[in-house]
Structure formats: C-alpha cells, structure tokens
C-alpha positions in Angstrom: -14.8 -22.6 -13.1 -13.0 -22.6 -16.5 -11.8 -19.2 -17.6 -10.7 -18.1 -21.0 -8.8 -15.3 -22.7 -9.1 -14.5 -26.4 -5.7 -14.9 -28.1 -6.0 -13.7 -31.7 -2.4 -14.4 -32.6 -2.6 -18.1 -31.8 -3.0 -20.5 -34.8 -6.7 -21.2 -35.3 -6.5 -24.9 -36.2 -4.3 -26.2 -33.4 -5.2 -26.8 -29.8 -2.5 -27.9 -27.3 -3.2 -29.2 -23.8 -0.5 -28.1 -21.4 0.2 -28.9 -17.8 2.4 -26.1 -16.4 4.1 -27.2 -13.2 6.1 -25.1 -10.8 9.6 -26.5 -10.1 10.5 -28.3 -6.9 12.0 -26.7 -3.9 15.2 -24.8 -4.5 17.9 -23.7 -2.0 16.6 -20.2 -2.0 13.0 -21.3 -1.6 14.1 -23.1 1.6 15.7 -20.0 3.1 13.2 -17.4 1.9 15.1 -15.5 -0.8 13.5 -14.0 -3.9 14.9 -15.8 -6.9 13.9 -14.1 -10.2 16.5 -14.9 -12.8 19.0 -16.1 -10.3 19.9 -19.8 -10.6 20.0 -21.6 -7.2 19.8 -25.5 -7.4 17.3 -27.8 -5.9 17.6 -28.9 -2.3 17.8 -32.6 -1.5 14.2 -32.4 -0.4 13.3 -30.8 -3.7 15.0 -33.6 -5.7 13.3 -36.2 -3.6 9.9 -34.6 -4.0 10.4 -34.3 -7.8 11.1 -38.1 -7.9 7.9 -38.6 -5.9 6.0 -36.3 -8.2 7.2 -38.3 -11.2 4.9 -41.2 -9.9 1.9 -38.9 -9.7 -1.3 -39.9 -11.4 -1.2 -36.5 -13.1 2.0 -37.3 -15.0 0.9 -39.9 -17.4 1.3 -39.6 -21.2 2.9 -36.5 -22.6 4.1 -35.9 -26.1 6.7 -33.4 -25.1 8.4 -31.9 -22.1 9.6 -28.3 -22.1 11.3 -26.4 -19.3 12.6 -23.0 -18.3 16.4 -23.1 -18.6 16.9 -22.1 -15.0 18.5 -25.0 -13.0 15.7 -25.5 -10.5 13.2 -26.0 -13.3 15.4 -27.9 -15.7 16.6 -30.4 -13.1 12.9 -30.9 -12.1 12.1 -31.5 -15.7 14.9 -34.0 -16.2 13.7 -36.0 -13.2 10.2 -36.0 -14.7 11.5 -37.1 -18.1 13.1 -40.2 -16.5 9.9 -41.0 -14.7 7.6 -40.8 -17.7 9.9 -42.1 -20.4 10.7 -39.1 -22.5 14.3 -38.9 -23.8 14.4 -35.2 -24.6 13.8 -32.1 -22.5 13.5 -28.9 -24.5 14.0 -25.5 -23.0 12.7 -22.0 -23.7 14.1 -18.8 -22.1 10.7 -17.2 -22.3 9.5 -19.7 -19.7 11.9 -18.2 -17.1 10.7 -16.6 -13.9 9.9 -12.9 -13.7 13.1 -10.8 -13.3 13.0 -9.5 -9.8 15.5 -6.7 -10.4 17.1 -5.3 -7.3 15.1 -7.6 -5.1 16.7 -10.7 -6.5 18.5 -12.6 -3.7 16.8 -10.7 -0.8 14.5 -11.9 1.9 11.3 -10.2 2.6 12.8 -8.6 5.7 15.7 -7.2 3.6 13.3 -5.9 1.0 11.2 -4.2 3.7 14.4 -2.6 5.1 15.5 -1.2 1.8 12.0 -0.4 0.3 9.7 0.3 3.3 6.1 -0.3 2.6 6.4 -1.4 -1.0 5.6 -5.0 -0.5 2.5 -4.2 1.6 1.3 -1.7 -1.1 2.1 -4.1 -3.9 4.5 -1.7 -5.5 7.7 -2.8 -7.2 11.1 -1.1 -7.9 12.7 -0.1 -11.2 14.1 -3.1 -12.9 11.4 -5.5 -11.7 9.7 -7.1 -14.7 6.2 -5.8 -15.1 3.1 -8.0 -15.8 2.7 -7.0 -19.4 6.3 -7.8 -20.3 6.2 -11.1 -18.5 2.9 -12.1 -20.1 4.0 -11.2 -23.6 7.1 -13.4 -23.5 5.2 -16.3 -21.9 2.4 -16.2 -24.4 5.0 -16.1 -27.2 6.5 -19.3 -25.8 3.2 -21.0 -25.6 2.4 -20.0 -29.2 5.7 -21.5 -30.4 4.9 -24.7 -28.5 1.5 -25.0 -30.1 2.9 -24.4 -33.5 5.6 -27.0 -33.0 3.6 -29.8 -31.4 0.0 -29.2 -32.5 -2.8 -31.2 -31.0 -0.7 -32.8 -28.3 -0.3 -33.0 -24.5 2.7 -31.1 -23.3 4.3 -31.0 -19.8 5.9 -27.6 -19.0 8.1 -27.0 -16.0 8.3 -23.4 -15.1 7.8 -21.0 -12.2 5.1 -19.6 -10.0 5.2 -16.1 -11.4 4.7 -17.5 -14.9 1.6 -19.5 -13.9 0.2 -16.6 -11.8 0.5 -14.3 -14.9 -1.4 -16.7 -17.1 -4.1 -17.2 -14.5 -4.4 -13.5 -13.9 -4.7 -12.7 -17.6 -7.8 -15.0 -17.6 -9.3 -13.2 -14.6 -8.4 -15.9 -12.1 -7.9 -14.5 -8.6 -4.5 -15.0 -7.0 -4.0 -18.1 -4.9 -0.7 -19.4 -3.7 0.8 -22.3 -5.7 3.2 -24.7 -4.0 6.3 -26.1 -5.4 5.3 -29.0 -7.7 1.8 -27.5 -8.0 0.5 -27.0 -11.5 -2.3 -25.7 -13.8 -3.8 -27.3 -16.9 -4.6 -25.1 -19.8 -5.6 -25.4 -23.4 -4.0 -23.0 -25.9 -5.2 -22.6 -29.5 -8.2 -21.8 -31.7 -7.6 -18.1 -30.8 -8.1 -18.7 -27.1 -6.4 -19.8 -23.9 -8.6 -21.7 -21.5 -7.6 -22.5 -17.9 -8.3 -26.0 -16.6 -7.9 -27.2 -13.0 -5.0 -26.8 -10.7 -3.2 -30.0 -9.5 -0.8 -30.9 -6.7 1.8 -33.5 -7.7 2.8 -34.2 -4.1 1.6 -33.2 -0.7 4.1 -30.4 -0.7 6.2 -28.9 2.1 5.2 -25.4 3.2 7.7 -22.8 1.8 7.5 -19.1 1.2 5.9 -18.1 -2.1 8.9 -16.4 -3.6 9.8 -15.7 -7.2 
C-alpha cells in the first residue's frame, strides 16, 4: 500500500523520486553496538556487499547521489557511485542517524544493565534524539534536495533510523530494515508518498541497531 503525508512546506511544482538506502554493515553492526552519531567504518563484509549491491537491478539511472557524512554511509555511497557512473557524492548532515545519546557505543545487554526495562517499554534516556527532532531535520534535507535537483531520480545513502522515521510519519508500521535495504519515496507537490521497499542484496542477518 502506498502511504502519503501532506508536506505543505515542500515546493508545489517539483516532485523528486528518491531511493533511500541503509548503509552496508559496519564494525559496530557486526558486534551489536548502538551507533547513533558515532563513526565506525564498514566491515570487509560490508564493503563486499556494497560492491555486490552496486550491481543490483534497483541501482540503475540516478541523477544525483547524496549521503549522510558518517563514514559507514559515505563509503557505501562512494562504492555505489563507482558502480553507477556518478563522479560526485554530495553529503548532508541532516541525513545522519539519530543521536543515541548515552546509549551510543553500548550493546543491548549493557543498556539493560544501566537502564533496566527501558528498552522493553520503548522508553529512551535524556540526550536521545526524539522522533520530532529527527523527522524535522530529515524533512529539511529532503526539501533541499528537491529544490536543488527538481524532477529527478536521487539515490540517498542514510541510516535505518532515518528511514523508519519517514515511514512512521506516513503511518507505516515498523518493520526491520536490513543493511542495504531501502525505500522508494516521492517528495514534492506538498506531499511525501512512500513507494515500495527494496533489498539490494540478500543481506546477512545483523542486529537492528542505530
């Protein structure tokens, strides 16, 4: 089902098609640490999977490639750029993952030890970026992209938390997104409309961590 959200601040005459892709596996993904704004690099498996993803049928013609500046996303984007023939990767800080505050760098067991019951009850500590703040900056980034590139196809390499926030704002129920999974959306004409999810590779199973 396609779901939409009215976005009155978006330019009314431009519609941009975007494929938002979660970065490939990072070193902290592999060991189960929450990342947030921390900047661990890709694993060797992550790099190899990004190269494989570059051959995916979903990565064909794009007019621009934009990435979060965090290393795990930017390195994934640069691998994609080589694969699809784009010479420039732009970056936007507002596409960064949610700030995980004091949970950054911790495993789920360490979080449970320090904040008993908070994960299970879906509560978050002070310093953890809330949904409204995250969504506001991400929507600002998408509006800037639309203004800059207009009626184009854009590949965006970002993070699971960013994609979840956009899906949730359109009423989409939460469903885990693997590394190198993505979501199509259209942004413009006063509306954001979700398209289908895609998987660029048959991905390895890793914890769903920020």
